[in-house]
C-alpha positions, 0 to 999 in steps of 0.5 A, a space after each residue: 345449617 352452619 355450612 350454609 351460613 359459612 358459605 362465602 358470597 361472591 364479592 363481584 355479585 354482591 358489589 354489582 347488586 349494591 352498585 345498582 341499588 345505589 344508582 337507583 337510589 340516587 336517581 330516585 332521590 334526584 327525581 323526588 327532590 326535583 319534583 319537590 322543587 318544582 312544586 315549591 316554585 308556584 307555591 312560593 310565587 303565590 305566597 310572595 304575590 299575596 303577601 307583597 300585594 296584600 300587606 299594605 291593606 292588612 297592616 292598616 290599623 282599621 283593617 280588622 276592626 272595621 267593615 266596608 259599610 259606608 265606603 264606596 268602591 273608590 274611597 279609602 278606608 274600611 276593613 275586613 271585619 264583616 267578611 272575617 266574621 261571615 267566613 268564620 260563622 259559615 265555616 263553623 256551622 259547616 264544621 259542626 255538621 260535617 265533622 261528626 257526620 264525616 268521622 262517623 261515616 269513616 268509622 262505619 266504613 273501617 270498623 263495621 262496613 267491611 264488604 257489606 252492601 251498605 258499605 259499598 254503596 256509601 263508598 261509591 257515594 263518597 267517591 261521587 261527592 268528592 268530585 262534585 263542583 261547588 256550583 253543583 252543590 250550591 244549585 242543589 241546595 238552592 233547589 231544595 232549601 230555597 225553591 222547594 222548602 221556601 227558605 230565604 237565601 242565607 248564610 246557613 244555606 251556604 253552610 249546607 252547600 259547603 257540607 256537601 263539599 266538606 264531608 267526602 274529604 273528611 271521610 276519605 282522610 279519616 278512613 285512611 288514618 283509621 286503617 293505619 292504626 295497628 290491629 294489635 291495639 284493637 285486639 289488645 283492647 278486646 282481650 281486656 274485655 273492652 267493648 268495640 265502641 269504647 275501643 274505637 272511642 278511647 283507642 282507635 280515634 285518639 291514635 289517629 287524631 293527628 291525621 284526622 285533624 289534618 284531613 279536617 283542616 284540609 277540607 275546611 281550607 277548601 270550603 272557606 275559599 269557595 265562591 259559587 255557594 256565596 253568590 247563589 245562596 246568600 249574596 255579599 253585604 258590606 256591613 256586619 250580619 250575624 244572622 245566619 238565617 236571614 239577609 246578605 252576609 259578608 265573606 272573604 271570597 265574596 269581598 274579593 269578588 265584589 272588589 273585582 266587580 268594583 274595578 280591581 286592577 283598574 283602580 288601586 283602592 279596590 285592588 289593595 282591598 282585593 289582595 288584602 282580603 286574599 292575604 287575610 284568608 290565607 292567614 286565617 287558614 294558617 292560624 286555624 291549621 296551627 291551632 288544630 295541630 296544637 289541639 291534636 298534639 294535646 289530645 293525642 295519646 302520649 308516648 311512654 
């Protein structure tokens, strides 16, 4: 054993392998860094365009306190209050349905489903839903909720369509986060006599909470910018409507579409409102992301 450890290694062989690995590492670093820069260019460009063109509208003193009720397409004034409230209400209802369902489906697939037939069918259906376009989800909800069951077009119908888009993203993100939780934590909990359901609730989910929250926010950011469900299932209102089950409802994507129809690009007033609504949506998603990260940090298990 000692002779094996004391056997000298040829310097030329070691140096050759080291140089090759160093070259490979340098090439990979350059390629990865270049890819990051390429990805940042359009991102920074989009953010700069939205901020520079929407800042004038957002900084208006009545932008966040007034709606567009009583204003015309080419008359100044009005704000985005009705659209922000509509977007938040639709997103809130969608989240209340999607988050528990998505998390529980992911828990089943990771902790219970395994190679069962139900688990395979569920995984297959989640994969299909991941690629469903928003307009297909909106048409399905319209056919079921409005045409078949007889309910009227409303903000709640929009939330149902957004649920179909949000659940598969939550399931996939939560599933990946749960899989990276070390099995040792589960086994240690089982060894102490803790039931499996309590291990999942008190150990597994809190450990993966930060990643789960990130997945939830990514899915929420996706659905909050969808336009097709709004056009098909509720329509746009320039006034405030807090009723999720009746009447047209304002929303940020709906307001942007309305300003395009009103002549954005040809007239400065609807153009400013269009970019202001876009910047407001970006700010809203950013605020929700920061708040979610803070919540995840507070409730995540503390390192000893």
